[in-house]
Structures are given as C-alpha cells and as structure tokens.
Residue frames as qw, qx, qy, qz and C-alpha x, y, z in Angstrom:
[[0.812, -0.233, -0.186, 0.501, -18.05, -15.08, 33.44],
 [0.077, -0.993, 0.086, 0.001, -16.37, -12.03, 34.95],
 [0.842, 0.234, -0.136, 0.466, -12.79, -12.14, 33.73],
 [0.481, -0.716, -0.051, 0.504, -10.04, -10.38, 35.65],
 [0.460, 0.818, -0.095, 0.331, -8.08, -7.46, 34.28],
 [0.790, -0.391, -0.099, 0.461, -4.59, -7.72, 35.76],
 [0.178, 0.946, -0.119, 0.242, -2.57, -4.54, 36.33],
 [0.811, -0.304, -0.048, 0.497, 1.17, -4.69, 37.04],
 [0.212, 0.922, -0.056, 0.320, 3.39, -1.64, 37.47],
 [0.619, -0.707, 0.259, 0.225, 7.01, -1.80, 38.63],
 [0.442, 0.766, -0.462, -0.061, 10.44, -1.40, 37.13],
 [0.279, -0.431, 0.846, -0.143, 11.53, -4.44, 39.16],
 [0.541, 0.096, -0.712, -0.437, 10.79, -7.67, 37.22],
 [0.264, -0.116, -0.911, 0.293, 10.39, -9.74, 40.39],
 [0.190, 0.287, 0.485, -0.804, 7.88, -7.26, 41.79],
 [0.520, 0.208, -0.339, -0.756, 5.90, -7.22, 38.53],
 [0.470, 0.012, -0.872, -0.140, 5.77, -10.98, 38.82],
 [0.085, -0.196, -0.799, 0.563, 4.60, -10.87, 42.42],
 [0.365, 0.258, 0.152, -0.881, 1.85, -8.42, 41.49],
 [0.572, 0.156, -0.569, -0.570, 0.68, -10.68, 38.67],
 [0.384, -0.026, -0.915, 0.123, 0.83, -13.76, 40.85],
 [0.089, 0.213, 0.643, -0.730, -1.16, -12.14, 43.66],
 [0.469, 0.239, -0.073, -0.847, -3.82, -10.92, 41.22],
 [0.705, 0.166, -0.540, -0.428, -4.24, -14.43, 39.80],
 [0.116, -0.317, 0.871, -0.356, -3.69, -16.45, 42.95],
 [0.675, 0.092, 0.466, -0.564, -7.27, -17.76, 42.96],
 [0.860, 0.429, 0.025, -0.275, -6.89, -19.46, 39.57],
 [0.207, 0.708, -0.668, -0.097, -3.19, -20.24, 39.18],
 [0.370, -0.238, 0.887, -0.138, -3.26, -23.65, 40.84],
 [0.709, 0.397, 0.502, -0.295, -6.36, -24.66, 38.89],
 [0.541, 0.756, -0.260, -0.262, -4.75, -23.55, 35.61],
 [0.003, -0.568, 0.823, 0.018, -1.68, -25.64, 36.38],
 [0.533, 0.018, 0.814, -0.231, -3.80, -28.68, 37.24],
 [0.703, 0.569, 0.271, -0.329, -5.90, -28.32, 34.07],
 [0.415, 0.736, -0.496, -0.203, -2.84, -28.04, 31.84],
 [0.183, -0.377, 0.906, -0.066, -1.36, -31.14, 33.45],
 [0.657, 0.270, 0.635, -0.304, -4.64, -32.95, 32.77],
 [0.627, 0.715, -0.076, -0.301, -4.44, -31.86, 29.14],
 [0.156, 0.655, -0.733, -0.101, -0.82, -32.99, 28.79],
 [0.415, -0.145, 0.881, -0.178, -1.70, -36.35, 30.29],
 [0.700, 0.463, 0.428, -0.337, -4.69, -36.79, 27.96],
 [0.574, 0.763, -0.233, -0.186, -2.44, -36.06, 24.99],
 [0.969, 0.086, -0.117, 0.199, 0.19, -38.58, 26.08],
 [0.297, 0.681, -0.409, 0.530, 2.83, -36.28, 27.58],
 [0.745, -0.333, -0.527, 0.239, 4.27, -37.79, 30.74],
 [0.436, -0.898, -0.020, 0.057, 5.15, -36.08, 34.01],
 [0.723, -0.330, 0.280, 0.539, 8.78, -37.01, 33.42],
 [0.471, 0.452, 0.377, 0.657, 8.76, -35.28, 30.03],
 [0.123, -0.928, -0.213, -0.280, 7.22, -32.17, 31.59],
 [0.623, -0.727, 0.083, 0.276, 9.90, -32.09, 34.31],
 [0.664, -0.040, 0.344, 0.662, 12.70, -32.30, 31.73],
 [0.264, 0.682, 0.380, 0.567, 11.10, -29.60, 29.60],
 [0.318, -0.934, -0.141, -0.085, 10.72, -27.27, 32.59],
 [0.676, -0.543, 0.196, 0.458, 14.36, -27.73, 33.62],
 [0.558, 0.198, 0.407, 0.695, 15.55, -27.03, 30.07],
 [0.060, 0.839, 0.348, 0.414, 13.32, -23.97, 29.84],
 [0.485, -0.855, -0.037, 0.182, 14.73, -22.59, 33.09],
 [0.647, -0.290, 0.317, 0.630, 18.27, -22.90, 31.70],
 [0.396, 0.489, 0.460, 0.626, 17.32, -21.30, 28.39],
 [0.120, -0.919, -0.283, -0.248, 15.69, -18.32, 30.10],
 [0.552, -0.766, 0.079, 0.319, 18.49, -17.70, 32.59],
 [0.612, -0.065, 0.394, 0.682, 20.99, -17.78, 29.72],
 [0.256, 0.568, 0.477, 0.620, 18.92, -15.47, 27.51],
 [0.158, -0.619, -0.021, -0.769, 17.23, -13.01, 29.87],
 [0.339, -0.120, -0.785, 0.505, 17.71, -13.54, 33.61],
 [0.228, 0.026, 0.256, -0.939, 15.27, -10.70, 34.28],
 [0.655, -0.068, -0.431, -0.617, 12.51, -12.71, 32.61],
 [0.601, -0.115, -0.774, 0.162, 13.27, -15.68, 34.85],
 [0.103, -0.046, -0.547, 0.829, 13.11, -13.32, 37.86],
 [0.463, -0.037, -0.049, -0.884, 9.65, -12.18, 36.77],
 [0.724, -0.097, -0.603, -0.320, 8.41, -15.77, 36.45],
 [0.455, -0.076, -0.739, 0.492, 9.85, -16.58, 39.85],
 [0.141, -0.010, 0.316, -0.938, 7.98, -13.55, 41.19],
 [0.634, -0.118, -0.366, -0.671, 4.71, -14.87, 39.75],
 [0.662, -0.120, -0.736, 0.074, 5.25, -18.13, 41.60],
 [0.245, -0.077, -0.602, 0.756, 5.85, -16.31, 44.89],
 [0.321, -0.028, 0.073, -0.944, 2.86, -14.05, 44.44],
 [0.726, -0.073, -0.409, -0.548, 0.57, -16.95, 43.54],
 [0.535, -0.432, 0.648, -0.328, 2.08, -19.21, 46.22],
 [0.970, 0.202, 0.112, -0.074, 2.80, -22.04, 43.80],
 [0.729, -0.308, 0.390, 0.471, 6.05, -23.62, 42.64],
 [0.116, 0.688, -0.356, -0.622, 8.15, -21.86, 40.02],
 [0.210, -0.071, 0.904, 0.366, 8.16, -25.09, 38.00],
 [0.308, 0.602, 0.726, -0.122, 4.39, -24.71, 37.56],
 [0.185, 0.854, 0.028, -0.485, 4.81, -21.17, 36.22],
 [0.084, -0.490, 0.700, 0.512, 7.57, -22.29, 33.86],
 [0.311, 0.222, 0.912, 0.149, 5.31, -25.10, 32.66],
 [0.312, 0.766, 0.481, -0.290, 2.48, -22.67, 31.90],
 [0.129, 0.820, -0.249, -0.499, 4.77, -20.36, 29.94],
 [0.018, -0.403, 0.833, 0.380, 6.29, -23.31, 28.05],
 [0.677, 0.224, 0.605, -0.354, 2.97, -25.03, 27.34],
 [0.675, 0.646, -0.157, -0.319, 3.39, -24.65, 23.56],
 [0.227, 0.596, -0.770, -0.009, 6.81, -26.27, 23.70],
 [0.402, -0.142, 0.854, -0.298, 5.54, -29.10, 25.92],
 [0.739, 0.404, 0.341, -0.418, 2.68, -29.74, 23.49],
 [0.457, 0.620, -0.560, -0.304, 5.23, -30.44, 20.74],
 [0.124, -0.279, 0.945, -0.116, 5.67, -33.80, 22.49],
 [0.562, 0.297, 0.656, -0.407, 2.04, -34.72, 21.73],
 [0.223, 0.074, 0.770, 0.593, 0.81, -36.08, 18.39],
 [0.222, 0.660, 0.660, -0.283, -2.59, -34.40, 18.69],
 [0.322, 0.562, 0.409, 0.643, -3.87, -32.06, 15.94],
 [0.213, -0.466, -0.300, 0.805, -4.03, -28.32, 16.53],
 [0.165, 0.638, 0.534, 0.530, -6.84, -26.57, 14.59],
 [0.365, -0.489, -0.360, 0.706, -6.03, -23.23, 16.13],
 [0.025, 0.728, 0.209, -0.653, -6.05, -19.48, 15.39],
 [0.499, 0.594, 0.416, 0.475, -6.65, -17.36, 12.29],
 [0.278, -0.637, -0.054, 0.717, -4.87, -13.99, 11.99],
 [0.451, 0.661, 0.396, 0.451, -5.45, -11.23, 9.47],
 [0.269, -0.599, -0.046, 0.753, -3.57, -7.92, 9.28],
 [0.450, 0.815, 0.325, 0.169, -4.69, -5.29, 6.79],
 [0.470, -0.573, 0.194, 0.642, -1.57, -3.43, 5.65],
 [0.575, 0.740, 0.297, 0.184, -2.26, -1.43, 2.47],
 [0.572, 0.178, 0.027, 0.800, 0.55, 0.63, 0.98],
 [0.077, 0.382, -0.001, 0.921, 0.73, 4.07, 2.53],
 [0.580, -0.554, -0.156, -0.576, -1.85, 3.34, 5.24],
 [0.258, -0.478, 0.698, -0.466, -1.66, 2.33, 8.88],
 [0.460, -0.018, -0.876, -0.146, -2.02, -1.44, 9.47],
 [0.553, -0.279, 0.450, -0.644, -4.56, -2.98, 11.81],
 [0.355, 0.156, -0.912, -0.136, -5.40, -6.59, 12.58],
 [0.760, -0.242, 0.180, -0.575, -7.71, -9.19, 14.04],
 [0.328, 0.228, -0.916, -0.032, -7.40, -12.78, 15.14],
 [0.839, -0.370, -0.180, -0.356, -9.42, -15.57, 16.63],
 [0.055, -0.479, 0.824, -0.298, -7.93, -17.43, 19.58],
 [0.882, -0.075, -0.303, -0.353, -9.05, -21.04, 19.35],
 [0.081, 0.439, -0.816, 0.368, -8.01, -23.23, 22.25],
 [0.345, -0.192, -0.916, 0.069, -9.13, -26.05, 24.50],
 [0.411, -0.637, -0.339, -0.556, -12.55, -25.33, 26.03],
 [0.736, -0.497, -0.403, 0.220, -11.45, -26.56, 29.46],
 [0.535, -0.138, -0.139, 0.822, -8.89, -23.74, 29.63],
 [0.019, 0.703, 0.366, 0.610, -11.40, -20.97, 28.96],
 [0.470, -0.839, -0.274, 0.015, -11.64, -19.92, 32.65],
 [0.701, -0.465, 0.032, 0.540, -7.95, -19.04, 32.80],
 [0.448, 0.343, 0.219, 0.796, -7.46, -16.24, 30.29],
 [0.193, -0.822, -0.337, 0.418, -7.60, -12.57, 31.11],
 [0.386, 0.814, 0.029, 0.433, -6.69, -9.11, 29.90],
 [0.664, -0.482, -0.150, 0.551, -3.81, -7.16, 31.39],
 [0.219, 0.938, -0.091, 0.253, -1.96, -3.83, 31.52],
 [0.829, -0.273, -0.075, 0.482, 1.77, -3.83, 32.28],
 [0.150, 0.943, -0.144, 0.259, 3.98, -0.84, 33.10],
 [0.580, -0.711, 0.385, 0.099, 7.54, -0.56, 34.32],
 [0.784, 0.120, 0.433, 0.428, 9.04, -2.35, 31.32],
 [0.284, -0.132, 0.304, 0.900, 10.72, -0.27, 28.61],
 [0.304, -0.150, -0.390, -0.856, 7.32, 0.07, 26.95],
 [0.483, 0.107, 0.613, -0.616, 4.00, -0.22, 28.74],
 [0.278, 0.047, -0.791, -0.543, 1.72, -2.70, 27.01],
 [0.623, 0.059, 0.427, -0.653, -1.80, -4.12, 27.11],
 [0.460, 0.226, -0.737, -0.441, -3.33, -7.31, 25.82],
 [0.907, -0.175, -0.041, -0.380, -4.62, -10.82, 26.42],
 [0.230, 0.447, -0.850, 0.158, -2.82, -13.64, 28.20],
 [0.785, -0.286, -0.527, -0.155, -3.40, -16.75, 30.30],
 [0.653, -0.744, 0.081, -0.111, -2.94, -17.30, 34.01],
 [0.732, -0.508, 0.322, 0.320, 0.76, -17.09, 34.85],
 [0.689, 0.334, 0.361, 0.532, 1.83, -16.48, 31.23],
 [0.293, -0.415, -0.009, 0.861, 3.72, -13.23, 30.62],
 [0.327, 0.533, -0.077, -0.776, 1.95, -12.38, 27.38],
 [0.564, 0.283, 0.755, 0.178, 0.44, -13.46, 24.09],
 [0.272, 0.609, 0.509, 0.544, -1.47, -10.91, 21.98],
 [0.235, -0.823, -0.317, 0.409, -1.31, -7.15, 22.45],
 [0.405, 0.748, 0.075, 0.521, 0.07, -3.73, 21.64],
 [0.569, -0.386, -0.284, 0.668, 2.57, -1.45, 23.40],
 [0.041, -0.864, -0.201, 0.459, 2.92, 2.27, 23.91],
 [0.193, -0.427, 0.516, 0.717, 5.28, 2.54, 20.93],
 [0.671, 0.450, -0.029, -0.589, 2.43, 1.31, 18.75],
 [0.252, 0.342, -0.883, -0.199, 3.92, -2.14, 18.14],
 [0.812, -0.064, 0.176, -0.552, 1.38, -4.97, 17.97],
 [0.007, 0.299, -0.951, -0.072, 1.69, -8.79, 18.13],
 [0.867, 0.025, -0.042, -0.497, -0.66, -11.51, 16.88],
 [0.274, -0.429, 0.853, -0.110, 0.08, -15.18, 17.60],
 [0.895, 0.170, -0.170, -0.377, -0.46, -18.54, 15.78],
 [0.648, -0.388, 0.653, 0.052, 0.93, -21.99, 16.65],
 [0.654, 0.526, -0.462, -0.286, 2.72, -23.97, 13.93],
 [0.884, -0.281, 0.371, -0.036, 4.18, -27.48, 13.82],
 [0.439, 0.699, -0.559, -0.074, 7.62, -28.62, 12.60],
 [0.934, -0.026, -0.355, 0.042, 9.23, -32.06, 12.80],
 [0.538, 0.260, -0.476, 0.645, 12.16, -30.55, 14.74],
 [0.389, -0.672, 0.040, -0.629, 9.96, -28.93, 17.39],
 [0.676, -0.190, -0.628, 0.336, 10.92, -29.72, 20.98],
 [0.428, -0.894, -0.129, 0.005, 10.90, -28.15, 24.42],
 [0.781, -0.258, -0.019, 0.568, 14.00, -26.52, 25.80],
 [0.362, 0.348, 0.132, 0.854, 14.31, -23.13, 24.11],
 [0.096, 0.127, 0.278, -0.947, 12.93, -19.72, 24.96],
 [0.281, 0.498, 0.807, -0.147, 9.12, -20.20, 25.04],
 [0.175, 0.419, 0.492, 0.743, 7.25, -18.52, 22.21],
 [0.275, -0.845, -0.442, -0.126, 4.86, -16.89, 24.69],
 [0.517, -0.640, -0.024, 0.567, 7.83, -15.34, 26.48],
 [0.394, 0.059, 0.404, 0.823, 9.09, -14.07, 23.12],
 [0.023, -0.687, -0.528, -0.499, 5.74, -12.42, 22.37],
 [0.431, -0.841, -0.294, 0.144, 5.63, -10.83, 25.82],
 [0.556, -0.453, 0.126, 0.685, 9.22, -9.57, 25.60],
 [0.294, 0.368, 0.454, 0.756, 8.62, -8.02, 22.19],
 [0.192, -0.825, -0.414, -0.334, 5.76, -6.01, 23.67],
 [0.574, -0.752, -0.137, 0.293, 7.81, -5.07, 26.74],
 [0.556, -0.500, 0.267, 0.608, 11.07, -4.12, 25.02],
 [0.434, 0.148, 0.567, 0.684, 10.64, -3.37, 21.31],
 [0.151, 0.619, 0.190, -0.747, 9.66, -0.09, 19.71],
 [0.464, 0.537, -0.367, -0.601, 9.54, -1.20, 16.08],
 [0.964, 0.212, -0.001, -0.161, 9.13, -4.19, 13.80],
 [0.581, 0.597, -0.493, 0.251, 12.88, -4.16, 13.16],
 [0.192, -0.530, 0.658, -0.499, 13.65, -4.30, 16.89],
 [0.854, -0.097, 0.321, -0.397, 11.24, -7.23, 17.30],
 [0.900, 0.386, -0.202, 0.012, 13.02, -9.19, 14.57],
 [0.279, 0.623, -0.608, 0.406, 16.38, -8.45, 16.21],
 [0.527, -0.399, 0.558, -0.501, 15.05, -9.76, 19.53],
 [0.958, 0.107, 0.118, -0.238, 13.84, -12.98, 17.90],
 [0.713, 0.549, -0.398, 0.180, 17.27, -13.45, 16.33],
 [0.022, -0.625, 0.622, -0.472, 18.86, -13.24, 19.79],
 [0.706, -0.266, 0.460, -0.468, 16.89, -16.16, 21.26],
 [0.007, -0.161, 0.976, 0.149, 17.29, -19.94, 21.10],
 [0.685, 0.130, 0.058, -0.715, 14.01, -21.07, 19.53],
 [0.117, -0.167, 0.977, 0.071, 13.10, -24.76, 19.57],
 [0.320, 0.480, 0.804, -0.144, 9.40, -24.68, 18.68],
 [0.165, 0.245, 0.536, 0.791, 7.30, -23.14, 15.94],
 [0.104, 0.733, 0.545, -0.394, 4.84, -20.26, 15.85],
 [0.311, 0.543, 0.323, 0.710, 3.91, -17.31, 13.68],
 [0.225, -0.643, -0.337, 0.650, 4.31, -13.96, 15.42],
 [0.308, 0.681, 0.384, 0.542, 2.79, -11.23, 13.27],
 [0.364, -0.552, -0.218, 0.717, 4.36, -7.95, 14.37],
 [0.274, 0.611, 0.407, 0.621, 3.26, -4.61, 13.01],
 [0.199, -0.477, -0.286, 0.807, 3.33, -0.91, 13.79],
 [0.334, 0.772, 0.269, -0.469, 1.93, 2.19, 12.15],
 [0.185, 0.719, -0.464, -0.483, 4.48, 1.93, 9.33],
 [0.421, 0.371, -0.790, -0.247, 5.07, -1.72, 8.50],
 [0.858, -0.179, 0.289, -0.386, 4.00, -5.32, 9.09],
 [0.363, 0.430, -0.823, -0.075, 5.91, -8.62, 9.07],
 [0.926, -0.262, 0.026, -0.269, 4.90, -12.16, 9.99],
 [0.019, 0.608, -0.787, 0.107, 7.87, -13.86, 11.65],
 [0.942, -0.029, -0.240, -0.233, 7.48, -17.59, 11.06],
 [0.260, -0.649, 0.684, -0.205, 9.48, -19.33, 13.76],
 [0.973, 0.012, -0.224, -0.062, 10.81, -22.85, 13.48],
 [0.767, -0.542, 0.176, 0.294, 13.78, -24.42, 15.30],
 [0.587, -0.261, 0.360, 0.677, 16.85, -22.54, 14.11],
 [0.224, 0.287, 0.512, 0.778, 15.04, -20.35, 11.57],
 [0.156, 0.646, 0.411, -0.624, 13.03, -17.12, 11.51],
 [0.300, 0.327, 0.614, 0.652, 11.40, -16.41, 8.13],
 [0.089, 0.439, 0.224, -0.866, 10.06, -12.90, 7.55],
 [0.247, 0.493, 0.759, 0.348, 6.87, -12.77, 5.50],
 [0.024, 0.208, 0.019, -0.978, 5.63, -9.46, 4.11],
 [0.525, 0.446, 0.431, -0.582, 2.10, -8.45, 3.05],
 [0.227, 0.130, 0.800, 0.540, 0.62, -9.82, -0.18],
 [0.081, -0.550, -0.564, -0.611, -1.85, -7.51, -1.93],
 [0.215, -0.539, 0.145, -0.801, -2.01, -5.46, 1.27],
 [0.825, -0.427, -0.006, -0.371, -2.69, -8.33, 3.67],
 [0.124, 0.381, -0.886, 0.233, -0.85, -10.59, 6.09],
 [0.849, -0.174, -0.070, -0.495, -2.95, -13.71, 6.57],
 [0.226, 0.358, -0.889, 0.173, -1.88, -16.70, 8.65],
 [0.860, -0.315, -0.129, -0.381, -3.49, -19.80, 10.04],
 [0.682, -0.560, 0.466, -0.068, -1.55, -22.85, 11.32],
 [0.899, 0.184, 0.238, 0.319, 0.56, -24.09, 8.43],
 [0.425, -0.476, 0.266, 0.722, 3.88, -22.72, 7.22],
 [0.515, 0.831, 0.149, -0.150, 3.91, -20.29, 4.31],
 [0.028, -0.792, 0.566, 0.229, 7.70, -20.01, 4.05],
 [0.833, 0.359, -0.376, -0.190, 8.98, -22.57, 1.53],
 [0.359, 0.414, -0.769, 0.330, 11.98, -23.68, 3.60],
 [0.373, -0.203, 0.637, -0.643, 10.01, -24.01, 6.83],
 [0.819, 0.122, 0.053, -0.558, 7.27, -25.97, 5.08],
 [0.582, 0.368, -0.723, -0.058, 9.73, -28.72, 4.11],
 [0.238, 0.098, -0.867, 0.426, 9.78, -29.86, 7.74],
 [0.493, -0.237, 0.090, -0.832, 6.14, -29.21, 8.51],
 [0.222, 0.111, 0.929, -0.276, 4.07, -31.62, 10.59],
 [0.301, -0.028, -0.461, -0.834, 1.56, -31.57, 7.77],
 [0.386, -0.321, -0.855, -0.131, -0.65, -34.18, 9.40],
 [0.145, -0.337, -0.594, 0.715, -1.50, -31.76, 12.23],
 [0.191, 0.474, 0.172, -0.842, -3.46, -29.25, 10.17],
 [0.222, 0.079, -0.688, -0.687, -4.69, -30.89, 6.96],
 [0.338, 0.508, 0.375, 0.698, -7.18, -29.85, 5.77],
 [0.236, -0.817, -0.469, 0.238, -8.31, -27.46, 8.51],
 [0.316, -0.615, 0.064, 0.720, -5.62, -24.78, 8.38],
 [0.193, -0.036, 0.582, 0.789, -5.48, -24.54, 4.60],
 [0.025, -0.615, -0.734, -0.289, -9.26, -24.50, 4.32],
 [0.230, -0.826, -0.332, 0.392, -9.48, -21.61, 6.77],
 [0.305, -0.429, 0.299, 0.796, -6.70, -19.74, 4.95],
 [0.143, 0.204, 0.698, 0.671, -8.40, -20.17, 1.58],
 [0.077, -0.745, -0.661, -0.047, -11.80, -19.10, 2.90],
 [0.224, -0.798, -0.136, 0.543, -10.50, -15.84, 4.37],
 [0.282, -0.286, 0.469, 0.787, -8.35, -15.13, 1.32],
 [0.145, 0.430, 0.754, 0.474, -11.39, -15.57, -0.95],
 [0.118, -0.843, -0.512, 0.114, -13.18, -12.81, 0.98],
 [0.378, -0.581, 0.021, 0.720, -10.44, -10.18, 0.73],
 [0.445, 0.885, 0.107, -0.088, -10.80, -7.27, -1.69],
 [0.804, 0.245, 0.014, 0.541, -7.62, -6.98, -3.76],
 [0.103, 0.855, -0.065, 0.504, -7.24, -3.34, -2.74],
 [0.580, -0.040, -0.580, 0.571, -6.18, -4.35, 0.78],
 [0.051, -0.135, 0.289, -0.946, -8.35, -1.70, 2.38],
 [0.237, -0.585, -0.773, -0.068, -11.58, -1.63, 4.36],
 [0.141, -0.822, -0.181, -0.521, -13.56, 1.24, 5.80],
 [0.275, -0.690, 0.464, -0.482, -12.47, 0.62, 9.40],
 [0.064, 0.287, -0.929, 0.226, -11.41, -2.06, 11.85],
 [0.573, 0.074, 0.543, -0.609, -15.03, -2.83, 12.75],
 [0.758, 0.381, -0.253, -0.465, -15.47, -4.53, 9.36],
 [0.213, 0.481, -0.851, -0.002, -12.93, -7.27, 10.13],
 [0.484, -0.112, 0.782, -0.377, -14.96, -9.71, 12.28],
 [0.796, 0.399, 0.144, -0.431, -17.15, -10.63, 9.32],
 [0.550, 0.602, -0.565, -0.125, -14.12, -11.83, 7.39],
 [0.119, 0.329, -0.897, 0.270, -13.20, -14.25, 10.20],
 [0.642, 0.000, 0.467, -0.608, -16.71, -15.57, 10.80],
 [0.224, 0.122, -0.897, -0.360, -17.93, -18.96, 9.63],
 [0.704, -0.021, 0.239, -0.668, -21.17, -20.88, 9.50],
 [0.808, 0.027, 0.580, -0.102, -22.42, -24.40, 8.70],
 [0.820, 0.489, 0.260, 0.144, -20.69, -25.99, 5.74],
 [0.318, 0.886, -0.260, 0.215, -17.75, -23.56, 5.78],
 [0.624, 0.228, -0.535, 0.522, -14.18, -24.00, 6.99],
 [0.564, -0.687, -0.445, 0.108, -14.23, -23.72, 10.78],
 [0.239, 0.549, -0.205, 0.774, -12.98, -20.22, 11.44],
 [0.462, -0.463, 0.318, -0.686, -15.17, -20.25, 14.55],
 [0.358, 0.109, -0.923, 0.090, -14.64, -23.43, 16.57],
 [0.691, -0.315, 0.183, -0.624, -17.44, -25.17, 18.45],
 [0.067, -0.304, 0.947, -0.079, -16.61, -28.51, 20.10],
 [0.598, -0.173, -0.683, -0.382, -18.67, -31.63, 19.55],
 [0.638, -0.563, 0.144, -0.505, -20.69, -32.46, 22.69],
 [0.977, -0.208, 0.044, 0.004, -19.05, -35.89, 22.92],
 [0.561, 0.644, -0.385, 0.348, -15.48, -34.71, 22.26],
 [0.812, -0.390, -0.277, 0.335, -12.89, -35.82, 24.79],
 [0.338, -0.872, 0.155, 0.319, -10.38, -33.67, 26.67],
 [0.436, -0.358, 0.564, 0.603, -7.79, -32.55, 24.15],
 [0.201, 0.272, 0.727, 0.597, -10.30, -32.36, 21.28],
 [0.015, -0.802, -0.578, 0.149, -12.76, -29.77, 22.62],
 [0.349, 0.043, 0.162, 0.922, -11.70, -26.79, 20.51],
 [0.032, 0.856, 0.509, -0.083, -13.60, -23.54, 20.96],
 [0.303, 0.569, 0.029, 0.764, -13.02, -19.96, 19.81],
 [0.457, -0.518, -0.525, 0.498, -12.36, -18.47, 23.23],
 [0.105, -0.763, -0.113, 0.627, -11.73, -14.89, 22.13],
 [0.544, 0.657, 0.283, 0.439, -11.50, -12.50, 19.20],
 [0.437, -0.647, -0.025, 0.625, -8.85, -9.78, 19.40],
 [0.462, 0.810, 0.173, 0.318, -8.45, -6.62, 17.30],
 [0.573, -0.453, 0.020, 0.682, -5.21, -4.61, 17.37],
 [0.335, 0.885, 0.201, 0.255, -4.80, -1.03, 16.13],
 [0.684, -0.135, -0.137, 0.703, -1.20, 0.19, 16.52],
 [0.182, 0.516, 0.129, 0.827, -1.89, 3.77, 15.41],
 [0.446, -0.659, -0.018, -0.605, -4.07, 4.29, 18.48],
 [0.114, 0.332, -0.842, 0.410, -2.22, 1.69, 20.64],
 [0.664, -0.113, 0.231, -0.702, -5.59, -0.01, 21.13],
 [0.111, 0.031, -0.992, -0.048, -6.70, -3.56, 21.86],
 [0.668, -0.088, 0.051, -0.737, -10.32, -4.75, 21.69],
 [0.049, 0.127, -0.988, 0.077, -11.11, -8.19, 23.13],
 [0.714, -0.112, -0.178, -0.668, -14.37, -10.05, 22.58],
 [0.423, -0.209, 0.839, -0.272, -15.17, -13.00, 24.82],
 [0.713, 0.342, 0.590, -0.162, -16.06, -15.53, 22.13],
 [0.566, 0.206, 0.581, 0.546, -16.04, -15.84, 18.32],
 [0.044, -0.140, 0.210, 0.967, -16.30, -13.02, 15.75],
 [0.196, -0.444, -0.746, -0.456, -19.86, -14.12, 14.97],
 [0.352, -0.710, -0.553, 0.257, -20.74, -12.45, 18.30],
 [0.378, 0.047, -0.012, 0.925, -19.11, -9.14, 17.34],
 [0.165, -0.457, -0.307, -0.819, -22.40, -7.32, 16.93],
 [0.646, -0.592, -0.326, -0.355, -24.01, -8.52, 20.14],
 [0.787, -0.296, -0.348, 0.414, -21.12, -9.25, 22.49],
 [0.249, -0.965, 0.040, 0.068, -19.25, -6.82, 24.70],
 [0.701, 0.473, -0.230, 0.481, -15.77, -5.77, 23.57],
 [0.586, -0.717, -0.064, 0.373, -13.28, -5.02, 26.31],
 [0.485, 0.792, -0.022, 0.370, -11.26, -2.03, 25.10],
 [0.675, -0.566, 0.034, 0.472, -7.72, -1.32, 26.31],
 [0.459, 0.843, -0.068, 0.272, -5.16, 1.28, 25.27],
 [0.732, -0.207, -0.131, 0.636, -1.47, 1.66, 26.00],
 [0.103, -0.895, -0.068, 0.428, -0.26, 5.18, 26.80],
 [0.592, 0.780, -0.090, 0.182, 1.64, 7.17, 24.20],
 [0.788, -0.316, 0.013, 0.528, 5.42, 7.13, 24.45],
 [0.126, 0.977, -0.137, -0.104, 7.86, 10.01, 24.21],
 [0.647, -0.448, 0.514, 0.341, 10.91, 7.75, 23.92],
 [0.360, 0.638, -0.517, -0.443, 13.06, 7.86, 20.78],
 [0.931, 0.042, 0.316, -0.179, 12.39, 4.49, 19.18],
 [0.121, 0.590, -0.739, -0.301, 14.80, 2.11, 17.50]]
C-alpha cells in the first residue's frame, strides 16, 4: 500500500485544515464510514455519536477556537461535513461508550540520567482502519512538527522542531465519557504549540479532559508520562532510566477507577514482558536496538497483534505501525507494520526543522 504523506503549511488554521482535507479527500469519506461501522459493531448508537460530536464542538470552541477553525477547514477541503471530522478526532472519546476490550499500544522511552531520551511504540488498532493512516509534516504553527496520524485527525505521535516528542496510549477509566477536548487534539496541540515538557504539562492542565490516555512527552533533557483521566493528570517519571506504558494505569489514584476488565491480562502481560527485557542501566547502543524489545512471538504476551481469521469487526486487532522518536535530532521513523519487521521492512524517515525560537 502506498500511504500518503500530507504536507500542510500556513499560519492560518483554516487554511491548514483545507490543505489537509484536500490532500485526504479521496479517503476521508471512507474513513468516516468505517469508523461509524466500528461504532455500530461495538454498540454505540448514531444518537450517542451526535451528542458526543455536539459536546466536542462546544469544548473545542471554548478551549481553542483556532483548533475548531482548523477542523472546519479539513471538512471544507475534504468536502464532507464538519461533524464527520469532529467524530474522527473524538473517536477515542466516543469509544468510551463501548464495553469492548482495547488491547492496544506499547510505548517505551529510554531516558537514562544525563543522556538524551529516545522512544519507540507499537500502534495496535483495528485492522479495518489500516488504510486510513498516514504520515504528515505541518508548518505554520508555533512549532513545525512531523509524525503519524489518521485521516482527518490533527495528530497522534510525532516530534516538533523544538525537539519535543509525543507517544500515545489509550487507557480506560469508569468516569470516561465524550464531551471534553479530544486526546488526539491534545497530542496534536502539544506538538504544534509546546517547546518543552513543562509547557506540554501546562497545556494539558488548561483543557477539560473527559477521557483517559497516556501521553508520554519528552525532549532532549527530560521525559514524563502524563496519565490522563477525567479531572486528573498524573505525571510519571522514569524508573531505572525507562518510561514504559501499555494500557493500564500506573498512577495509584487513577488506577482506583480503572476499567480493569478492559485490559486484563493483556496490558499487564505486555508490560511485564518488556520490563523483563530491560537492562537496569537504562541505556542501549542506539535507537535501532529498540524494536527487538517490543517484538513478540508464539507463546509470549502479544506485543505484536495479529487478528484471528474468524474475528469479527471490532476484534480484529493488528499492529498497524511501529514508530521511533528521537528528540535530539527531531526525527521520526515509521515502519508500516510490527517491530518484528524492523530488519526487512522500509522505515519512512521524517525530520522537523531546527528552531531558533527561545523556548519556554
């Protein structure tokens, strides 16, 4: 499959949106239809989606009207309704209405004392949605940034020109609901606007968050995993030189309200397998060594997802991509598929330009 690389460049949010929408026009409607099929298969009604979209629109216009303008621009460029674009960006929040399990991503950041952090993650998602992800480069925001996203979604995983990187894992809390600022919008806005880990945490504190995710943010100096749950952001720091996260809460307070039935035993088994492979020094020779730590084979915890041939829509989990982030060089490497293909597959390599702005 030849995946698109989307380039947007404008200091006008609406124009950036139009550029993105035009570049993805051929797939946007199909992505919307496929997500609606998924929601339906998981028991989320059209009426629930409509309410969630309306609440998301209000949350975004209250928090960052410029972000809403950019999403509206995507809709115009793609020639679809803005409600469809809002739905795509709020897909994590809408999925909180479904009881289905979510054996999703594994993230590892190597952050030894006195050395520059770098990271890797798998992106495990529904196989039917594989045709709709792409890489992108965005300029015109405060910081240019590059990374991986889905059709119509502002951002997900990437690094910006200030050398700030973001990894992304879904979590589940009993208080999760649609209606806040979507976690994908938060990840994208961190990359667009923040020049440091501290600035990213300040941005998260400014938003109304109603669903849960782990955003691991790191630069050339420090690394923090921000565990988001409704009304709480817990900051987790490296342990023995590593930040490791799967899809269960690590913060003690957040874990009290965890939807534990969504990830047992998958998430904990993956976490334990990766942790068992880590040298206590917290250092490796280079970033190319990381895929082996996130690979799995028969009889091991499923770090690399392969769906059963008879699995129904909503249960066909596959490792769609593997993403490495290196803030010191502002670099992103994206592999189409699992880390077991790291030696034979083709990595798409992106880099954000260096910045001369004074960071805060």
